[in-house]
PyMOL Python script that loads the backbone (N, CA, C, O; Angstrom):
from pymol import cmd

cmd.read_pdbstr("""\
ATOM      1  N   MET A   1      12.319 -16.309 -35.273  1.00  0.00           N
ATOM      2  CA  MET A   1      12.388 -16.966 -33.982  1.00  0.00           C
ATOM      3  C   MET A   1      12.751 -15.849 -33.056  1.00  0.00           C
ATOM      4  O   MET A   1      13.799 -15.204 -33.069  1.00  0.00           O
ATOM      5  N   LYS A   2      11.544 -15.692 -32.105  1.00  0.00           N
ATOM      6  CA  LYS A   2      11.908 -14.459 -31.039  1.00  0.00           C
ATOM      7  C   LYS A   2      12.939 -15.196 -30.003  1.00  0.00           C
ATOM      8  O   LYS A   2      13.096 -16.336 -29.568  1.00  0.00           O
ATOM      9  N   SER A   3      13.562 -13.897 -29.847  1.00  0.00           N
ATOM     10  CA  SER A   3      14.463 -14.103 -28.577  1.00  0.00           C
ATOM     11  C   SER A   3      14.080 -14.462 -27.195  1.00  0.00           C
ATOM     12  O   SER A   3      12.897 -14.262 -26.920  1.00  0.00           O
ATOM     13  N   LYS A   4      14.895 -14.988 -26.200  1.00  0.00           N
ATOM     14  CA  LYS A   4      14.075 -15.020 -25.069  1.00  0.00           C
ATOM     15  C   LYS A   4      14.071 -13.930 -24.331  1.00  0.00           C
ATOM     16  O   LYS A   4      14.994 -13.131 -24.491  1.00  0.00           O
ATOM     17  N   MET A   5      13.237 -13.710 -23.549  1.00  0.00           N
ATOM     18  CA  MET A   5      13.076 -12.242 -22.521  1.00  0.00           C
ATOM     19  C   MET A   5      13.792 -12.944 -21.279  1.00  0.00           C
ATOM     20  O   MET A   5      13.858 -14.096 -20.852  1.00  0.00           O
ATOM     21  N   LYS A   6      14.299 -11.694 -20.903  1.00  0.00           N
ATOM     22  CA  LYS A   6      15.121 -12.463 -19.335  1.00  0.00           C
ATOM     23  C   LYS A   6      15.271 -11.218 -18.834  1.00  0.00           C
ATOM     24  O   LYS A   6      15.648 -10.309 -19.574  1.00  0.00           O
ATOM     25  N   ILE A   7      14.971 -10.984 -17.386  1.00  0.00           N
ATOM     26  CA  ILE A   7      14.600  -9.871 -16.555  1.00  0.00           C
ATOM     27  C   ILE A   7      15.702 -10.104 -15.803  1.00  0.00           C
ATOM     28  O   ILE A   7      16.018 -11.294 -15.784  1.00  0.00           O
ATOM     29  N   ASP A   8      16.518  -9.249 -15.065  1.00  0.00           N
ATOM     30  CA  ASP A   8      17.322  -9.429 -14.000  1.00  0.00           C
ATOM     31  C   ASP A   8      16.496  -9.072 -12.912  1.00  0.00           C
ATOM     32  O   ASP A   8      15.892  -7.999 -12.908  1.00  0.00           O
ATOM     33  N   PRO A   9      16.412 -10.025 -11.834  1.00  0.00           N
ATOM     34  CA  PRO A   9      15.719 -10.085 -10.767  1.00  0.00           C
ATOM     35  C   PRO A   9      15.896  -9.043  -9.681  1.00  0.00           C
ATOM     36  O   PRO A   9      15.019  -8.448  -9.053  1.00  0.00           O
ATOM     37  N   GLU A  10      17.210  -8.947  -9.591  1.00  0.00           N
ATOM     38  CA  GLU A  10      17.815  -7.648  -8.863  1.00  0.00           C
ATOM     39  C   GLU A  10      17.533  -6.385  -8.974  1.00  0.00           C
ATOM     40  O   GLU A  10      17.217  -5.652  -8.036  1.00  0.00           O
ATOM     41  N   LYS A  11      17.676  -5.940 -10.608  1.00  0.00           N
ATOM     42  CA  LYS A  11      17.559  -4.798 -10.848  1.00  0.00           C
ATOM     43  C   LYS A  11      16.248  -4.296 -11.011  1.00  0.00           C
ATOM     44  O   LYS A  11      15.948  -3.114 -10.839  1.00  0.00           O
ATOM     45  N   PHE A  12      15.194  -5.510 -11.462  1.00  0.00           N
ATOM     46  CA  PHE A  12      13.939  -5.097 -11.114  1.00  0.00           C
ATOM     47  C   PHE A  12      13.464  -5.269  -9.823  1.00  0.00           C
ATOM     48  O   PHE A  12      12.574  -4.422  -9.746  1.00  0.00           O
ATOM     49  N   ALA A  13      13.505  -5.706  -9.029  1.00  0.00           N
ATOM     50  CA  ALA A  13      13.160  -5.579  -7.674  1.00  0.00           C
ATOM     51  C   ALA A  13      13.288  -4.265  -6.841  1.00  0.00           C
ATOM     52  O   ALA A  13      12.497  -3.782  -6.031  1.00  0.00           O
ATOM     53  N   TYR A  14      14.817  -3.709  -7.377  1.00  0.00           N
ATOM     54  CA  TYR A  14      15.247  -2.731  -6.887  1.00  0.00           C
ATOM     55  C   TYR A  14      14.451  -1.334  -7.558  1.00  0.00           C
ATOM     56  O   TYR A  14      14.184  -0.386  -6.820  1.00  0.00           O
ATOM     57  N   ALA A  15      14.152  -1.315  -8.833  1.00  0.00           N
ATOM     58  CA  ALA A  15      13.102  -0.614  -9.640  1.00  0.00           C
ATOM     59  C   ALA A  15      11.707  -0.405  -8.707  1.00  0.00           C
ATOM     60  O   ALA A  15      11.147   0.613  -8.301  1.00  0.00           O
ATOM     61  N   VAL A  16      11.459  -1.601  -8.581  1.00  0.00           N
ATOM     62  CA  VAL A  16       9.822  -1.935  -7.810  1.00  0.00           C
ATOM     63  C   VAL A  16       9.876  -0.626  -6.586  1.00  0.00           C
ATOM     64  O   VAL A  16       9.221   0.414  -6.514  1.00  0.00           O
ATOM     65  N   ILE A  17      11.097  -1.266  -5.577  1.00  0.00           N
ATOM     66  CA  ILE A  17      10.915  -0.667  -4.337  1.00  0.00           C
ATOM     67  C   ILE A  17      11.612   1.060  -4.324  1.00  0.00           C
ATOM     68  O   ILE A  17      11.731   1.823  -3.365  1.00  0.00           O
ATOM     69  N   SER A  18      11.917   1.228  -5.522  1.00  0.00           N
ATOM     70  CA  SER A  18      12.268   2.771  -5.471  1.00  0.00           C
ATOM     71  C   SER A  18      11.310   3.630  -5.964  1.00  0.00           C
ATOM     72  O   SER A  18      11.416   4.853  -5.865  1.00  0.00           O
ATOM     73  N   GLY A  19      10.397   3.079  -6.482  1.00  0.00           N
ATOM     74  CA  GLY A  19       9.180   3.906  -6.492  1.00  0.00           C
ATOM     75  C   GLY A  19       8.076   3.747  -5.665  1.00  0.00           C
ATOM     76  O   GLY A  19       6.959   4.199  -5.919  1.00  0.00           O
ATOM     77  N   TYR A  20       8.451   2.951  -4.437  1.00  0.00           N
ATOM     78  CA  TYR A  20       7.429   2.494  -3.209  1.00  0.00           C
ATOM     79  C   TYR A  20       7.751   3.475  -2.024  1.00  0.00           C
ATOM     80  O   TYR A  20       8.866   3.773  -1.595  1.00  0.00           O
ATOM     81  N   SER A  21       6.544   3.901  -1.602  1.00  0.00           N
ATOM     82  CA  SER A  21       6.562   4.985  -0.453  1.00  0.00           C
ATOM     83  C   SER A  21       5.496   4.140   0.639  1.00  0.00           C
ATOM     84  O   SER A  21       4.276   4.079   0.488  1.00  0.00           O
ATOM     85  N   SER A  22       6.139   3.620   1.573  1.00  0.00           N
ATOM     86  CA  SER A  22       5.622   2.778   2.754  1.00  0.00           C
ATOM     87  C   SER A  22       4.794   3.620   3.724  1.00  0.00           C
ATOM     88  O   SER A  22       5.321   4.679   4.065  1.00  0.00           O
ATOM     89  N   ASP A  23       3.767   3.378   4.154  1.00  0.00           N
ATOM     90  CA  ASP A  23       2.649   4.077   5.210  1.00  0.00           C
ATOM     91  C   ASP A  23       3.137   4.086   6.227  1.00  0.00           C
ATOM     92  O   ASP A  23       2.851   5.056   6.929  1.00  0.00           O
ATOM     93  N   GLN A  24       3.952   3.197   6.721  1.00  0.00           N
ATOM     94  CA  GLN A  24       4.136   2.882   8.348  1.00  0.00           C
ATOM     95  C   GLN A  24       5.049   4.251   8.822  1.00  0.00           C
ATOM     96  O   GLN A  24       5.717   5.074   8.194  1.00  0.00           O
ATOM     97  N   ASP A  25       4.746   4.068  10.151  1.00  0.00           N
ATOM     98  CA  ASP A  25       5.431   5.458  11.000  1.00  0.00           C
ATOM     99  C   ASP A  25       6.455   5.273  11.408  1.00  0.00           C
ATOM    100  O   ASP A  25       7.145   6.277  11.580  1.00  0.00           O
ATOM    101  N   ASN A  26       7.089   3.839  11.782  1.00  0.00           N
ATOM    102  CA  ASN A  26       8.487   3.572  12.323  1.00  0.00           C
ATOM    103  C   ASN A  26       9.283   3.270  11.201  1.00  0.00           C
ATOM    104  O   ASN A  26       8.749   3.072  10.110  1.00  0.00           O
ATOM    105  N   ALA A  27      10.859   3.197  11.396  1.00  0.00           N
ATOM    106  CA  ALA A  27      11.693   2.612  10.653  1.00  0.00           C
ATOM    107  C   ALA A  27      11.855   1.342  10.260  1.00  0.00           C
ATOM    108  O   ALA A  27      12.360   1.035   9.180  1.00  0.00           O
ATOM    109  N   GLU A  28      11.309   0.289  11.371  1.00  0.00           N
ATOM    110  CA  GLU A  28      11.573  -0.887  11.513  1.00  0.00           C
ATOM    111  C   GLU A  28      10.378  -1.680  10.593  1.00  0.00           C
ATOM    112  O   GLU A  28      10.703  -2.695   9.976  1.00  0.00           O
ATOM    113  N   ALA A  29       9.195  -1.249  10.540  1.00  0.00           N
ATOM    114  CA  ALA A  29       8.003  -1.231   9.771  1.00  0.00           C
ATOM    115  C   ALA A  29       8.259  -0.786   8.368  1.00  0.00           C
ATOM    116  O   ALA A  29       7.819  -1.320   7.350  1.00  0.00           O
ATOM    117  N   MET A  30       8.867   0.042   8.434  1.00  0.00           N
ATOM    118  CA  MET A  30       9.384   0.585   6.736  1.00  0.00           C
ATOM    119  C   MET A  30      10.530  -0.247   5.962  1.00  0.00           C
ATOM    120  O   MET A  30      10.728  -0.464   4.767  1.00  0.00           O
ATOM    121  N   ALA A  31      11.201  -0.621   7.145  1.00  0.00           N
ATOM    122  CA  ALA A  31      12.288  -1.589   6.457  1.00  0.00           C
ATOM    123  C   ALA A  31      11.748  -2.875   5.834  1.00  0.00           C
ATOM    124  O   ALA A  31      12.099  -3.500   4.833  1.00  0.00           O
ATOM    125  N   LYS A  32      10.568  -3.118   6.939  1.00  0.00           N
ATOM    126  CA  LYS A  32       9.974  -4.462   6.510  1.00  0.00           C
ATOM    127  C   LYS A  32       9.152  -4.551   5.311  1.00  0.00           C
ATOM    128  O   LYS A  32       9.183  -5.488   4.513  1.00  0.00           O
ATOM    129  N   ASP A  33       8.378  -3.466   5.231  1.00  0.00           N
ATOM    130  CA  ASP A  33       7.598  -3.173   3.940  1.00  0.00           C
ATOM    131  C   ASP A  33       8.461  -3.123   2.741  1.00  0.00           C
ATOM    132  O   ASP A  33       8.148  -3.696   1.698  1.00  0.00           O
ATOM    133  N   HIS A  34       9.448  -2.499   2.875  1.00  0.00           N
ATOM    134  CA  HIS A  34      10.361  -2.303   1.474  1.00  0.00           C
ATOM    135  C   HIS A  34      11.039  -3.779   1.252  1.00  0.00           C
ATOM    136  O   HIS A  34      11.279  -4.274   0.151  1.00  0.00           O
ATOM    137  N   LEU A  35      11.307  -4.400   2.576  1.00  0.00           N
ATOM    138  CA  LEU A  35      12.117  -5.940   2.053  1.00  0.00           C
ATOM    139  C   LEU A  35      10.878  -6.968   1.710  1.00  0.00           C
ATOM    140  O   LEU A  35      10.894  -7.639   0.678  1.00  0.00           O
ATOM    141  N   GLY A  36      10.101  -7.016   2.400  1.00  0.00           N
ATOM    142  CA  GLY A  36       8.756  -7.715   1.606  1.00  0.00           C
ATOM    143  C   GLY A  36       8.368  -7.430   0.209  1.00  0.00           C
ATOM    144  O   GLY A  36       8.230  -8.445  -0.473  1.00  0.00           O
ATOM    145  N   LEU A  37       8.154  -6.275  -0.404  1.00  0.00           N
ATOM    146  CA  LEU A  37       8.345  -6.078  -1.461  1.00  0.00           C
ATOM    147  C   LEU A  37       9.365  -6.450  -2.250  1.00  0.00           C
ATOM    148  O   LEU A  37       9.142  -7.076  -3.286  1.00  0.00           O
ATOM    149  N   PHE A  38      10.385  -6.177  -1.936  1.00  0.00           N
ATOM    150  CA  PHE A  38      11.790  -6.311  -2.836  1.00  0.00           C
ATOM    151  C   PHE A  38      11.875  -8.069  -3.287  1.00  0.00           C
ATOM    152  O   PHE A  38      12.264  -8.590  -4.331  1.00  0.00           O
ATOM    153  N   LEU A  39      11.280  -8.734  -1.893  1.00  0.00           N
ATOM    154  CA  LEU A  39      12.099 -10.318  -1.939  1.00  0.00           C
ATOM    155  C   LEU A  39      10.393 -10.671  -2.974  1.00  0.00           C
ATOM    156  O   LEU A  39      10.535 -11.474  -3.896  1.00  0.00           O
ATOM    157  N   ASN A  40       9.363 -10.249  -2.830  1.00  0.00           N
ATOM    158  CA  ASN A  40       8.185 -10.599  -3.712  1.00  0.00           C
ATOM    159  C   ASN A  40       8.756 -10.739  -5.359  1.00  0.00           C
ATOM    160  O   ASN A  40       8.912 -11.685  -6.130  1.00  0.00           O
ATOM    161  N   ALA A  41       8.991  -9.125  -5.440  1.00  0.00           N
ATOM    162  CA  ALA A  41       9.507  -8.728  -6.956  1.00  0.00           C
ATOM    163  C   ALA A  41      10.514  -9.515  -7.266  1.00  0.00           C
ATOM    164  O   ALA A  41      10.544  -9.766  -8.471  1.00  0.00           O
ATOM    165  N   TYR A  42      11.337  -9.995  -6.653  1.00  0.00           N
ATOM    166  CA  TYR A  42      12.609 -10.745  -7.202  1.00  0.00           C
ATOM    167  C   TYR A  42      12.000 -12.347  -7.410  1.00  0.00           C
ATOM    168  O   TYR A  42      12.315 -13.020  -8.391  1.00  0.00           O
ATOM    169  N   ILE A  43      11.261 -12.750  -6.541  1.00  0.00           N
ATOM    170  CA  ILE A  43      10.525 -13.997  -6.746  1.00  0.00           C
ATOM    171  C   ILE A  43       9.601 -14.060  -8.027  1.00  0.00           C
ATOM    172  O   ILE A  43       9.685 -14.851  -8.966  1.00  0.00           O
ATOM    173  N   VAL A  44       8.779 -13.123  -7.852  1.00  0.00           N
ATOM    174  CA  VAL A  44       8.001 -13.149  -9.538  1.00  0.00           C
ATOM    175  C   VAL A  44       8.731 -13.024 -10.359  1.00  0.00           C
ATOM    176  O   VAL A  44       8.256 -13.618 -11.327  1.00  0.00           O
ATOM    177  N   VAL A  45       9.840 -12.511 -10.660  1.00  0.00           N
ATOM    178  CA  VAL A  45      10.668 -12.297 -12.008  1.00  0.00           C
ATOM    179  C   VAL A  45      11.752 -13.460 -12.230  1.00  0.00           C
ATOM    180  O   VAL A  45      12.422 -13.554 -13.258  1.00  0.00           O
ATOM    181  N   GLU A  46      11.847 -14.388 -11.069  1.00  0.00           N
ATOM    182  CA  GLU A  46      12.587 -15.532 -11.402  1.00  0.00           C
ATOM    183  C   GLU A  46      11.360 -16.547 -11.548  1.00  0.00           C
ATOM    184  O   GLU A  46      11.810 -17.674 -11.755  1.00  0.00           O
ATOM    185  N   ARG A  47      10.380 -16.536 -11.521  1.00  0.00           N
ATOM    186  CA  ARG A  47       9.380 -17.493 -11.761  1.00  0.00           C
ATOM    187  C   ARG A  47       9.044 -17.092 -13.258  1.00  0.00           C
ATOM    188  O   ARG A  47       9.083 -17.966 -14.123  1.00  0.00           O
ATOM    189  N   PHE A  48       8.731 -15.844 -13.562  1.00  0.00           N
ATOM    190  CA  PHE A  48       8.644 -15.576 -14.905  1.00  0.00           C
ATOM    191  C   PHE A  48       9.863 -15.922 -15.910  1.00  0.00           C
ATOM    192  O   PHE A  48       9.605 -16.311 -17.049  1.00  0.00           O
ATOM    193  N   ASN A  49      10.917 -15.805 -15.559  1.00  0.00           N
ATOM    194  CA  ASN A  49      12.239 -16.166 -16.194  1.00  0.00           C
ATOM    195  C   ASN A  49      12.141 -17.528 -16.534  1.00  0.00           C
ATOM    196  O   ASN A  49      12.246 -17.765 -17.737  1.00  0.00           O
ATOM    197  N   GLU A  50      11.951 -18.567 -15.711  1.00  0.00           N
ATOM    198  CA  GLU A  50      11.584 -20.140 -15.555  1.00  0.00           C
ATOM    199  C   GLU A  50      10.786 -20.473 -16.492  1.00  0.00           C
ATOM    200  O   GLU A  50      11.071 -21.382 -17.272  1.00  0.00           O
ATOM    201  N   LEU A  51       9.325 -19.582 -16.582  1.00  0.00           N
ATOM    202  CA  LEU A  51       8.382 -19.951 -17.482  1.00  0.00           C
ATOM    203  C   LEU A  51       8.691 -19.461 -18.629  1.00  0.00           C
ATOM    204  O   LEU A  51       8.163 -20.084 -19.550  1.00  0.00           O
ATOM    205  N   GLU A  52       9.371 -18.545 -18.963  1.00  0.00           N
ATOM    206  CA  GLU A  52       9.799 -18.055 -20.557  1.00  0.00           C
ATOM    207  C   GLU A  52      10.775 -18.796 -20.629  1.00  0.00           C
ATOM    208  O   GLU A  52      10.977 -18.974 -21.830  1.00  0.00           O
ATOM    209  N   SER A  53      11.636 -19.436 -19.934  1.00  0.00           N
ATOM    210  CA  SER A  53      12.899 -20.524 -20.573  1.00  0.00           C
ATOM    211  C   SER A  53      11.859 -21.917 -20.989  1.00  0.00           C
ATOM    212  O   SER A  53      12.144 -22.384 -22.091  1.00  0.00           O
ATOM    213  N   GLN A  54      11.017 -22.438 -20.457  1.00  0.00           N
ATOM    214  CA  GLN A  54      10.467 -23.551 -20.580  1.00  0.00           C
ATOM    215  C   GLN A  54       9.263 -23.091 -21.698  1.00  0.00           C
ATOM    216  O   GLN A  54       8.834 -24.019 -22.384  1.00  0.00           O
ATOM    217  N   LYS A  55       8.910 -22.269 -21.846  1.00  0.00           N
ATOM    218  CA  LYS A  55       8.115 -21.915 -23.117  1.00  0.00           C
ATOM    219  C   LYS A  55       9.119 -22.177 -24.156  1.00  0.00           C
ATOM    220  O   LYS A  55       9.036 -23.242 -24.769  1.00  0.00           O
ATOM    221  N   ARG A  56      10.036 -21.366 -24.428  1.00  0.00           N
ATOM    222  CA  ARG A  56      10.740 -21.509 -25.390  1.00  0.00           C
ATOM    223  C   ARG A  56      11.523 -22.811 -25.714  1.00  0.00           C
ATOM    224  O   ARG A  56      11.981 -22.900 -26.853  1.00  0.00           O
ATOM    225  N   ARG A  57      11.697 -23.678 -24.971  1.00  0.00           N
ATOM    226  CA  ARG A  57      12.358 -25.232 -24.896  1.00  0.00           C
ATOM    227  C   ARG A  57      11.052 -25.618 -25.942  1.00  0.00           C
ATOM    228  O   ARG A  57      11.285 -26.071 -27.063  1.00  0.00           O
ATOM    229  N   ASN A  58       9.792 -25.412 -25.501  1.00  0.00           N
ATOM    230  CA  ASN A  58       8.598 -26.523 -26.375  1.00  0.00           C
ATOM    231  C   ASN A  58       8.426 -25.880 -27.550  1.00  0.00           C
ATOM    232  O   ASN A  58       7.674 -26.347 -28.405  1.00  0.00           O
TER     233      ASN A  58
END
""", "prot")
cmd.dss("prot")
cmd.show_as("cartoon", "prot")
cmd.util.cbc("prot")
cmd.orient("prot")
């Protein structure tokens, strides 16, 4: 039986934004870009983890 795959959402989101370079020209816009990307990455991993968990139950 395969083991469950679970990704840490926070670590993943930090990894995603660490390689991201915003093309915005002011600090607030850059922060919003990074925050939006962080939140999206976090949510995607949470959804992945939930799907993975459900798949293993079936």
